[in-house]
N, C-alpha and C positions, 0 to 999 in steps of 0.2 A: 595564509588564506583562512577564511572562516570555516568552521566545521560544517558538515553536511554537503549536499550537492553544491558544486561550484555554481556561481551565478551564471545566468544565461549569457551575459556578456562574455565572461571567460570561456564558457563552453563553445560559443560561436567562434571566438577569436583564436583560442589555443587548441581546440579539438576539431570541430566540424569543418573549419576552413582548410584543414590539412588533409581531408579525406577526398581523394580524387579518383581512386581506382574503382571502376564500375564493371559489373557483369550483368548480362541480360537476364540471368536467372533470378536476380534479386529484384523484387517488385516494390520494395519499400525504400525510403530514403531516411538516413539518420537525421534526427531533429531533436529539439529541446523536449518536446512533449511525447515523442513516440518511444515506447519501451520494447516493442516487438519488431522482429524481422520477418518478412514474408518472402517465401521462395517458391518459384514455379517449378514443379516436379513432374507433373503429368497433365493430360488434357482435362481430367475430371476434378482435380482438387489441388490446392496449394498447401504448403507447409508453413506453419508459423512457429517461431522460436523466441524465447526470451530467457532472462536470468535474473536472479535476485540474490542479494547478500545481506545477511543479518548477523550481528555479533552480540555477545553478552555472556554473563556467567550462568544464566538459567539453562536448564536442560531442554527448555521448550523453544529455544531460538530457531531451531530447524523447522518447527511447525510454521512459524511466521514466514520463513523463506519459501517453503513449499507453497503455502497458501497464496502469497504474493505472486509468485511465478505463474501458478495455474490460473488465478483470476485475471492476470494481465492477458493471458492467451484468450480467455473466455470473453473478455471485454472487446476482443477483436473478432468475435464470432466463431472462434476455433473450438474444437473439441480436444481437450488435453489427452495425450496418450501416455507419455512417460516423462520422468524426471531423472536427471543425473545429479547426484549429491556429492559434495566434497566438504569434509569437515577438517578444520585445522584447530588443534588444541594447544593450549599453553603447556609448557613442560611440567607444571605443577599439577596437572589434571590426572585423575585416576581413570582406569579403563571403564569403571562403572558409569562414569558420566557419558562416555561415548556410547555404551550399550543402551542407556536410557534415551539418549538423543535419537538414535536410529530407530528405536522402538516407537517413539512418538511420531517420527516422520512416516514410518510404515503404516501406522494406524490412520493418519489423516489421508495418506495416499489410498488406502483401502476404502475409506469412506467415499472418495471421489472417483474410484475405479481407475486410478492412475498407477502405472508400474514404475518402481524404482529400477531403472535400466542400468545404472552404473553407480557404484558407491566407493568412494575413496576417503581415507582418513590419514592424517599425519600430525606429528607433534613438532611445533616450531618455536624456537626461542624468540622469533620476531613478533609473537602475539602474546598478550597478557590475558586475553579472554577467548572463549570459543568463537570461531568464525565459520559460518556455514554459507556456502554458495550452492544455489540450486539452478540448474538449467532445465527448462521445460520445452517440450515439443508437442505440437498438435497439428490437426489438419482442419481445413475449411474448404467449402465448396468453391469451385472456380469462380473468381470475381465476386465472391460473397464476403470478403473481409469487411468488417464493420470499422469504418474510419471516421474519426472526428472531423475530417475534412468535408464529410458529407452533411454535416449539421447545417440547418437552414434557419433564417430569421423567424421569430415568432413561434418557436417550438418550446415545449415545456421542459424544464430541468427538474428531474426527480432525484432525491437523495435516497439511496438504498443502504440501510445500515445506520450506524451511529458514529459521528465524528470523534476522533481522538481515542477511540476505544482500544485500539492496538497499543498505542503509547501508554495508556493507563495500565493495561494488563502487563506489559513488559516491565514497567516500574514496579508493579506489585510482585512480579516474579523475582525481581532483584532485591527489593527492600520490604518484604513482608514483615520481618521482625520490627523494623522501625515504624512501619505504618500501624502495626498492632498496638503500639504505644499511643497512637493518635486516635484510632478508631476502635469501636467496640467489636467483639468477635462476630456478631451478627452482620455488621456492615462489611467486614472483611470477607465473610462467606458470600454475601451478595455480589461483591466485586468479582470473586472467583467464578461465580455462576454465569457472569456476563460473557465468559469466554466462548460459550456456545453461539453467541450472536455474531461472531466474526465468520462463521462457516456458512457463507451465503452462496456457495458453489451452485446449488440447484436453482436458486433464484436468478442468478446471472445467466445461466443457460436458458432458463425459461423466458427471460426478458429479451433475448436476442432478436426474435421476429418483430418485436414492438418498437425497437429503437433505431435511431439514425446514427447515434454515437454513444460511446461509453468510455469513462475514464476512472480507473481505480484511484482512490485517494491515498497516495503514497507520501514520500518525503515532502515536508513543507505543509502538509495538511490540506484541508478543504480549500483554503485560499489559493494554494499552489495549483491544485487540480482544476479549479475554476479558471485560473489564468491559462493553464495548458489548453483547456477547451477553446478559449477565445483565440489563442495563438494558432491552433490547428484549423479552426473554422474561419478565421479572419472576421469574426463577428463580435458584437458587444453582448452584454447581458444585464439583467436586473434581478438581484437576489434579495430576498427577505431573510435576514439573519435570524429572525424570530421563528422561522420555519425549520431551521437546521436542527436535526435530532441529536441530542447529546444526553448521555446518562448522568444522573446526579453524582454517581460515584466518580466519573471522570472529572466533573467539575471540582469535587472535593480534593482529589489528589492533585489536580493542576493548581488549585489555590494553595495547597500546602507547600508545593515546590515552586510556586511563582512561575507557572508555565502557561502558555497560551494554547488552549486545546484546538483553536482554529488553524494553528500552524504546526500541528503535531501529526506524525504519521498515523494513518488510519487504514492499514490493510484490513480487508473485510468490509469495507464500505465503498460504494461505487456511485459516481454521478452518471445518470442515464438521461439522454435527451430523446424526446419522443413527441409525436404529434398530439397524443392524448394522455397527458400526465395523470389526470384523474383516474382514468381506466387502469393505467399501469400501477398506480399506488394501490388501488383496490385489489388487483390481482396479487401483488406482493403481500399486502396485509392478510389476505385469505390464506397465504402460504405460511403465515406466522412470522413474516419478515417486517421489521420496522421500515417504513418508507414514508416520504412526505414530498409534496410538490413545493419546491423552494423558489422557483423563479422562471424566467423565460429568456430566450436568446433575442437579440435585437440586431437590426441592420446597421445601427450606429456602432462606432468603436467604443463608446463609453462603457465602462465596466462598473455599474452602479450597485452599491450595497446599501440597503436600508435597514434601519432598526427603529421601528416606530416612526417618529418624525425626523430622526437623524438620518442624514444622507452622507455617504462617503464613497470613495472610489477605490477599486481594488489595486493594490500595489503589486509590483513584481515579486515573485516567490522569495521568501526569507528563509534563513537557516532553520532546519527542522528543530522543534522544541525538545524532542527526545535526545537529539544529538547535543543540544546545549546542556541538557540535564547530565548526560554522560560526561561532557567536558568538565562541568562543575564537580561531579563525583570524582573524576580522575585527579583534578587539582587538589581536592580535599584529602584524598587518599595519599597523594604524594607528600603533602604536608605532614601527614601522620606517619609516613614512612612504611605503609603497608599495601601500596597499590598492587604489587605483583603477588601478594600472598593469595588473594582470590579464594574461590570455592573449589576445593579439590574433588568433591564428589562427582 
C-alpha cells in the first residue's frame, strides 16, 4: 500500500465495516474524518479523547504529537486536561535524546496548561527512528461538542494559520545541514522563527463560540482537510486557492524537494467554519494570528477550487507529502547503506 493514511476506500472496507460493538456511553462514531472520541461520563459534561503519532530523528517530534492531539480536542470544543506520552527509541539512540524530547514536550504542555499524566519510554529494534504517541483527554459541556456535521450551506470557511508549515519545519529539523547549503543563514533563521506560528492553542480556544465546525489540517494537507469537512457535513464548497496563507519559506523548501505544500501535514493550522468569516478573521488577526477568509460552503455537492480564472474540483485525499519525502529519504539512505545509523544524540 502507499505510504501515509490508507485511502478512504480501504479504511471503509477493511477497518470501519468490521466495527460492530457498541456501548451507550460512546457518543461518537468512527469515521474517515473524525479524530476524536466523545464519551458520556456525567450529567454536566462529556469527555473527549484522541491520539497522535509522530516519528523522526529530530528531538522535536514529540512537540508536534502533543500539539496535534491537543488541537484536535480543541477543534471539538473541548478543554484539554492531560496527555499520556509513549516514546519508542531505536537501539542506536542515546539517553540524552530521550531527556531532551521529554523536556520539549513538558515545555509545550506547560504553555497550554496541560499535564503529562503518564510517560513511558522503551527501546525497540523494530524502529529506526524515534516514534512518539500522545493520547490526550479533555472535557466539554454536555451536548456542546463542535462537530463538522453541524456545518450549514453558505457559511464562511476561514483558514487559521499557514498551510504546510509543520511539514516544512520537520524537514528543517531533519535536514538543516543540507538546507544550509541551499539557503543563506538569514533565511534558515527565518525558517526556524516560524515555529512559533504553529502554537495557535489560544486562538482555537477563543474561536470556539464563533464556529459551527473546525478541522485541524493534518495528514494530506489542506486539500484532505477540506475533503473531510465536506464528508462530515455532506455539503460542497467553493475555495479560492489564492487566499490560502502559505509562508515563502515553505514554498522554497517544497520546491527544493519537489513537494506539494497543499498536500502536506499542517498541524498548527485549522479550518474554521462560521457565519461571519470577516469578523472571525479580524479577531484572529488582532491576536497576532494569521487568518484569511478562503471560501464558503455550498448546498451542492461540488467541491470547487478556483485560482484566478482556473477552475478545478477537489480530489479525494492523497498520500501526505511529508510521508512521501520520508519514503524517498529512506530509499536513498538504504542505497547508501546507512539508513539505520541515524542520529544518536
